[in-house]
N, C-alpha and C positions, 0 to 999 in steps of 0.2 A: 382714705378719703371717700373713695367710691369703689366700683368693681375694679380694683387695681391690687397689685401684690403689695403686702403690708410691710411696714417697718418691723424689724425683728431685732433681737439683742445683738446679733452678729450679722451685719449686712452681707459680708462675704459668704457666709454659710447660706444665707437666703438666696444669693445670686446663683448658687450651685443647685438649688432645688429643681428637679426635673418636672416642671409643671406641665410640660407638653406630653408626658407619658404617665398619666395618673393610674391607668389600668381600670378606670371606673367612670361612670356617668352619673348625672343627676337623674333622679327617678321619675321626673315628670314626662319622660319619653322612653323610647327603646332604641337600641342600636343593633344592627346586624353586620357582621364582618364576613366577607366572602372572598375566596380566592379569585383574583382578577382573571386568571387563565381559564377557569372552569365555571365560575359563578356559583360554586358550591359554598354554602354557608358553613363556616368553621367556628364561629363564635357569636355570642349574643350577650346583651346586657339590658337590664330593666325587666319589667313585668310583661313578658311577651304574651302570656296567657290573657292578661287583662286587655292589652292593646291589639294583639293580633289573633287571639283565640287559641294559640298553641305555641309550643316550642318549635323552632325552625332549624336547629342545628342538623347538619348533614343533608338538608334539603336544598333545592335549587332557589337561588335568589329571584329568578324569573317567576317561579311559582309563588314566592312570598309577596312580591309587589305587583304581579300581573304583567302580561306581555306589553301592554301599552306603555307603562312606565319603564319597563326594562329596555325598550328600544333606545332610550336616551342614555343608557349607561356607557355607550361607546364614546360619548363626549366628556365623560367625567375625567378630571385631571387633579393634580396636586396643586395646592396653593389657593384654591377657591372652592366654594361649595356650588353644586349644581342643583337647582330646584327642579325636581322631577315632576312635581304636581301634587295632587291629592288623591287619597284612596279611602275606601270604607274600611274602618277598623272593626274590631269585634263589637264595640259599643258606641263608637263615635267616629267622626270624620278626622283623618290624620293628614298633616302636611308631611311630605317626603322630600328629603334632600340627600345628596350623595357627594362623595369626594374620594380621591385616590390616596392611599397611604402605603407606600412601598409596593409590595406585591399584592395588596388587598384593596378591594373596593368596600368602603364603609357607607352604609345607608342608615339614616336616622329618621325617626318618626316622632312627632309630638302633636298634641291635639290642636286643631284649627279653631277658628272663632265659632262661638255657639250659633251665631247668625252669619250667613254668607256675606262677605264684604262686598258692598256695591263698588265696583271698580271705578266707574267714572267719577262719582262724588269723591272717592278717596284721592284720585289723581288731581281733581280740582283743589282739594285741600292742600296737597303737596305743592301744587303750583302757586297757590296763594301764599303759602309759607315762604317759598323762594322769593316771591315778590316783596314780602316784608323784609327779607334779608337785603335785597337790593336797595330798598328805600332808607336803610340805616346810613347815617352820615359818617360814622367812625367805627373803628374796630371795637371800641368799648361799648357803643350803643348796639352794634351787631351782636355781640356776645350776650348782652342782656336780653335782646329780642329773641335770640336763639334759645336761651334757657326757658323763656315763656312759651315759645312754640312747642318745644319738645315736651314740656309738662302738659300742655293741652292735648298733645297727641298720645302720650303714654299714660297719663293719669297718676304719675308718681307724686309723692309728697314733696320731694326736693329734687330739682334738676340744676346741675352746676356745669358751667363751661370752665374747664381746667386747662391752663396753659403751662407748658413746660418752659423753664428758664434755661439759660446757657449752662448752668451747673447741674442740670437734670432735676433740680428741685422744681416745685410748681406752685402756682397761685390761682385761686378762684377769681376769674375776671367777669363772670356773669352768673346770676343765680335767680331762680324762681322757686318759691316755697308756698306750701299751703298754710293756712292759719294754724298757729301753734307749733310750727316746725322751726327748729333752731337754724341759724344761718352760719355759713362759712365764707360769706362774701369777703374778698380781699385777704383771706387767710392763706398763709403759706404752708406747704407740706414738704418735708425733707425728701431728698432724692431717694433715700433708702425705703420710702413707702412704695416705690415702684422699681423692683429689681430689674436688672438688665434684660433677663430673659422674658420678663413680662412685657417690657417695652417692645421687644422684638415680636412678640405674639400680637400686640396691638397693630403693628404694621401689616402683619399677614392676615389676621382674622379681625375684621373691622368692627365686629359687634360681639358682646358677650352678655348673657343674661343668667342671673341666679334668682330663680323664682321663690325660693324659700331657704333661708340660711340654716334652718333646722333639719334640712334633708339628710337622709342616710344614703350614702353613696352606694350605687349598684355596681358591683364588680363585673368585669367581662368574664363570661363563662366559656370555656373552651378546653378541648383535649390538647390543643396546640399551645405553645408558649407565645402568648400575645402580650406579655408584660412590657415589651418595648414598643408596642404599637403607638405610632405618632398620631396624637389627636389634636394637633395644632389647628386644623380646620374645622374641628367639631363644634356644633352648636349646643351639645349636651355635656361637653367635657366637664368632669368633676374638678373643682378648683382646690387649691391648697387648703388644708385644715387651718394653717396659720392665717390665711386670708379670711376664712369663715369666722374665726375668732375675732379678727380685726373688725369685721363688719358688726359682729355682736357687740363688741366694745363701743362701737359708735351708736348702738341702738337701732341698727338697720335690720329690717326683716327680709327685704328683697332688693336687688340692685340690677342695673343694666348700664352698659357703657358702650359708646360708639366713638370710633377713632376719627380724629381730625388730622388728615394727612395733607401736608402742603409741600410741594416740590419733592415728593418722595420721602419726606422726613415727618416724624411724628410731632406735629405742632401742639396737640393737646387732645382732650377727651371731652365728650358730653357724658357726664356721670349722673345717673338717676338713682335715687334712694327712695324706699318706701318703708314705713314703720312695720308693716305686716307683710305676709307672703302675698305675692302678686304675679299672675301669669301675664305674659305678653306674647301674642300669637306671631307667627312667622311673617305675615303680611305687614304688621306694624313694625316689626324689627327691620324688614327690608326697606320699608318706607323711611324709617329713621336713618338707616344707613345711607340712603339716597340723599336725604336732607343734610346729613353730615358731610357728604361729598360737595353738595351745593354750598354749604357753609364754608368749607375750606377754600373753595374758589373765590367766594366773596371776601374772605379774610385776606387772601393773596392780593386781590384787586385793591382793597382799601389800604393795605400796608404799602403797596406800590404807589398808590395815590398820595399817601402821606409823605413817602420818601420824595416823590416828584415835587410836591409843594414845598418841602424843606429845601430841596436843591434850588428851586426858583427863588425862594426867599434869600438864600445865601448868595446867589448870583447877583441879586439886586444890591445887597449890602457890600459886595466886593467892589462895585462901581463907586460907592461912597468912600470906601477906604482909599482907593486909588486916587480919587480926586483930592484927598487931604494930604497926600504925601508931600514932604517938604523937599528942600534942596539936598544936594549930596555932599555938602561941606563936611559933615560929621554924622555919626550914628544918631546923635541927639537931634540934630537938625532934620535928618531924614524922617524920624518917627515922631517928632514932638507934636505935630498936628493930627496924626492918624492913630495915636495910641488908644484913645477911647473907642474909636470905631473898630480897631483891630480886636480889642477885648470883647466888644459887643457882638462882633461878627460870629464868634464861636461861643457866646454866652459864658465867657470866662470872667473870673473875678480879678485877674491880673494878666499883664502881658509884659514880656521882657525880651530884649534882643542883646546878644553878646557877640562882639567881634574883636578878637584879640584882647587887649586890655580895656577896650571901650565897652560900656554897658548902658543900656537904656531900660528904664523900668516905668511901669504905669499900673496903678491900682493896688489891690491887696495881694501881698506876696511876702516871702521870707526876707530876711536881711540880705543886703547886697552880697555879703561874703558867701552866704548860702546859695544865692542865685548863681554866683560864679562857679561854685562847686557842682551845682546841678548841671550847668552848661558843660562843664568838663566831663561829668558822668555820661551825658547823652551824646557827646560830640561824635563818637564813633558809631553808636547804634543809629543815630539820626542822619548819618552821612548818606545813606542809600535809601532808607525807607523811613516814614514817620515813626517817631517813638510815641507810643500811645499807652496810657495806663490810667485807671481810675483809682488806683491804690499804690502810690509811689513807694510807700514804706514796705509793701509786700515784695517789691523787687529790689529795693535799696534801703536796708534797715536804718541807715543814717537819717533818712527823711522823716523818721518818727518824731524828731525834735521840732519840726516845723509843719506837721501834718495839718494843723488848723488853717494855715494859709495855702498849703500846696499839697493836697492829697491827690488831686488829679493833675496830670501833665500831658500836654501834646506838644512835641518838639519837632521842628523841621529845619533842615539846613539849607540856607540860600547860598548858592555857589558863587560868591563874590571872590575878589582876589585873596582876601583873608576870609575864610568861611564865616558866614553870619548865622548864628543859631537863634532861631525864633522860638519862644516858649510861651505857651498859654497855660495859665494856672487856674484850677478850680479849688476853692476852699473845701475843707472837710464838711461833709453833710451828714450829720448824725441821723441815720434813718432808723425809725422804729418799725420793725417788722412784726406783724401780728401772725403768730403761728397757731395751727390747730394742734395744741399740745407742745411740750418742750422738745425741740428737735435734737438736742444734744444729749438727752437723758436716755440711757439704755440700761438694760439688766445684763450683768456679766453672764456669759454662757460657759458653763463647765463642760469639759470634754464628755461627749456622749449625751449631754442634756438636750431636752426637747426645746426647739426654738419657740419663742413666745412673742406675739405681736404687742405693740404698745397699747396701753389701756386708757390713757387719758387723751382727750381731744379738746380739753378746755382751752380757751383763748390764753395764749402765753406770749408776752411781748419781749422783744430783744432789741437792744440798741446796738447798731452796727457802727463802729467808729473807724477812723482812718481811711475812709473812702469818700469819693466825690461822685456826683452824677456821671455816668459813663458818656464817653464821646461817641456820637453816632457815626456811621460809615459816611454819611453825607458831609459831616463836619470835618472828618479826616481828609476827604476829597477836597473840601473847600480850603483847608489849610495848605495842602500841597499846591493847589491851583493859585491861591493868592500869593504864595511865595514866588511862583514862576512869573506871575503878572507883575509883582513888585520889582523883580529882577529886570524884567523887560523895560519897565518904566524908568528904573534907575539908570539902566544903560542908555535909554533915550535922552534922559536929562544930561548925562555926561557927554553924549554926542553933541548936544546943543551948546553946552557951556565950555567944554574942553575939546573943541573940534580938532585942533592940531595935535595935541598930545594923544587923543584917542585914536586918531588916524594911524599914528605910528604903532600904538598898542595893538590896534586891530590887524595891521599888517603882520606884526610879530605873532599874534595869536593864530592868524590864518596860516602862517608858515608852520607853526607848531601843529596845527590841525592837519595840514597836508602831510607833515612828517608822520604824525600818528596814523593817519589813514594809509599812508604808504607802508608803514611798518605792519599795520594790521593786514593789509592786502598781501604783503610779502609773506607774513607768517601764514595767512590763510592759503596762499599759493603753494607754499612749501608743504603744508599739512596735506593739501589736496593731492600734490604730486606723490607724497609718501603713501597716501592711502591708495592711489591708483597703481603704484608699483606693487604694493602688497596684493591688491586685487588681481593684477595681471599674473602675479606669481601663483596665486591660488587657482586661477583659471588654467594655467599651464599644468599645474600639478593634477588638477582634475582630469585633464585630457589624457595624461600619462598613467593615471591610476588604473590598475587592473581590476580592483574590487569595486562593485557598484556602491557598497556601503561607504567606502572612502570617497568616491565621487560625490555621493549625496551629501556627505559631511562637509566636503570642501565647497560645494555649491552653496550650502546653507551658510557657511562661514563667509563666503563672498557676499551673499545677500546682506548679512549683518553689517559687514564692513561698508558696503554701499549705503546702507541706512545711516551709519554714523557719518559718512562723508556728506550725505544729503543734509542731515541736521546741522552739521558744522557750516556747510556752504550757505544755507539759508540764514543762519544766525548772523554771520558776518557780512551779509549783504544788507542788513537792516541799518537804519541811521543810529539807533541807540544801542549802546553796549552795556548800559546799566539796568534799565527797566524796559520791558517790551510789552506791547499789547498782545496778549496770548491769542486772542481771536484772530488777529491779522496774521500772526506767526503760524497758527494752525492752518489757516486758509491757504497761505502761500506754500506751506510745507506739503499739504495734500495735493496742491496743484502740481508741484514738482514731482511728487511720487507718481501721479497719473501719467506723466510723460514716459515712464518706464514700464507701464502696464498695458495690457490689451486695451485698445481704443474704446471698446464697448464698456469698460468700467466707468468712463466719464459720465455716462447717463445714469449709472447705478449709484454713484456716491452722492449723498445728500448731506449738506452742512447746515447746522443750526447753532450759531455761535453768538454768545454774548460777550461784550468787551470786558476783559479782566486784565488789570495792570499787575505785572509780576516781575520779580527779579530775574535777570538774565540766566543765572546759574540754574534756577528752577525751570526756566523755559527750556533749557537744553535737555534736562531730564524728562520733562513732559513730552518733548519732541521725540525722544528715543522710545518712550512708552507708546506714544501714538503710532509711530512707525511700525513697531512690533505688532500692535493690535490690528492695524490695517493689513499687514502682511499675513497675519493669522487668518483674518476674514477672507482674504483673497485665496489663501491656500486651502483652507479647510471647509469654509461655510457651504460652498456649492461645488465641491470637488474640483476646484480650479477654474470653473466657469464663472463668468460675471453674474452678479446678483445684487439685490438691494443691500446697501450698507449705509448706515447713518452715523455721522460724527456730530455729537452735541457737546457744547461747552456752556456751562451756566455757573452763576455765583449765588451762594446762599450765605448771607452775613460775611464771615471772615474766611470761608472756604470756597474752593472751586470744585466742580465735578466735571470730569471728562468721560463721556459715555460713547462707546462704540458698540453698535448693535447691528445684527443681521437677521435675516429671515430664513436662515439655512438649517443646518442639521442639529442645532442646539448644543448643549453643554458637552455632548459626546464628541464634538468636532475638534477639540483642542486638548492635547495631553498636558497635564499639569507638572510633569517632571522634566520637560525639555530645557535646553539651555536658554531659549528665549523666555520661557516662563520664569525661570530662576532669575534671569537678568531683570525682567520687569519687576518682580517682587522686591528684589534688592534695591532698585531705583525708587520704587514707591516707598519703601522703608526709609530711604534717605530723605525723601520728601516729607517724612513723618505723617504719611497718609495711609490709605487702605485701598485694596483692590478686591472687588467682589464680582463674581460671575453668577449670572442668573439665567435660567431658562426663560425665554421671552415668548414662548407659546405661539408660533414656532421660533426657532433661532436662539442666538446667544446674545446676552446683554452684559457687557463688561463695564463696570463703573469704577473709575479712579477718583478718590476723594482725598484732598489734601488742603492744609491751611495756606492762605495766600501770604500771610506773614505771621510773626509771633503773636500768640493769643494775648488779648488784653486781660490784665489782672484787676 
């Protein structure tokens, strides 16, 4: 599509291509590679005679760039480029940037503008562009406006705003083209057009430019082995030959791309194409990158605004539903007045409720026999969490026979005496997707054969069957909430109509609840006693141990045991044992942990928590991981002394992210082979999530990502 990694005959093979270590650069600039410890240049790439007037190998980097720019090398790090400034080249003015790559400092030069950029007018232009972003009324309008602004700024023939979808495929949601340039607006591109390692690079290096697809790569020259030199942060990095051919197949002569990163995830790209070779100076690239950051903030703001408006709309419709509910004589009587409103609430084509042998149906849906079978299929999955799918047949093949009436299903259980299963249906929506080339067509790859990109980008349409419009997160929330509200209203009606009978029932229920609470407290008490006995035993063993290593091991085991006791105690103090608010759970858990820490830690711990509803068993695992991360920060980040630690909880679509960060010693502060680390990774694996550690410049940032519930199909 744009400056992205291309579709190849074998996507797995393309995913393994080491695009971050190409060993060469594009020839419109030069690169110097110096030992970080001595600043001696050990490698170079590009025409150094043309740009710098001589070869620089075995000379000092300070001599090559001058002492003024060299003073800034102390701040150069990995993961981002540092703009050192400008210097006079052999024949023209050069922009100079640098970054750290392992044991080396890499400095890159490329020509600056032919005329010196007027800073203030340029900043005014960027500010005006940001204001145009803010005035957009929707994400769709914002993306179209962004494409126009980026084309005005860069002068490319075609600029597209490309959004990634949940399956890593993508679609063009905004476009601006010059006269006579073909369009890809609303075209889809398969996930294999952008291999996994390319998406990772877009997160790290937010801009990439290919000035001329006909370039001949300039290899790195050195007496040392620099074949594995990581050029992830490079602005001159040579790109995959497969991708170059991909661009040629599209008729593209030059390209540029800028990452749109929202909440730490790659939302999309601003992709620029030109029919002929085109240079783009560093100042314009940096300005575009700043605009892409502003664009991502506006996308987030407008998406949150749209979600808020949808939630408000749903809340107002919930009141209408509740006002229509009938008497509680039978399931039919209870729902007969509110069936249409319940269907409209979630934009469903049909609504059904099943309770034992009773069944209520409204709207377009399968035969009643099939509806009963559906209720039986979702009875257990929907007992704890909503059952949500936009393609029922993909999860239950028997549903293919009635997909026209019920491809989409949202089911929730209402906890009545006999559980009532509420089901919203969406009919099959045959969606015609417009692809830039046939997405499923590939060329077989023989062993040892050269990978080839796809050659056709002609519009190709595909009809997707067996699916319905997906349920939004706000709609799933509304279904859960309306069931709770209906249950409350149903109980209120029964209190008014059957006061005597309900009083007896309530007394019995209260007795059962007291018994359950008593049993839970008794079990919790016994578990806590057992844990305290084991903890005391470990403490005694530690006192009697003659070896310091044994003492340390027993102390560490006691800390882990205390952490388990703390998580268990906090969980069974909560009102709900089915689903918990993870933010409240984390807040109270951290508060309890602080009681056993140095009092100075209380001022150093910062919480930034968003509400996330999660199953109890998952909350237990998250609590154990959080406890381990906070213990690690307390132990390693500042050598045992109190220091700033931030705990953040956030939700992105169907996943949550738990982030624990400090400003201490960085990634060196925690060993990855200890029992605690192995335990954490085992728990995260059970959560079907991932655990990533990143240097936070300074400090360590640990991110735990896991799904809130089963993914929607």
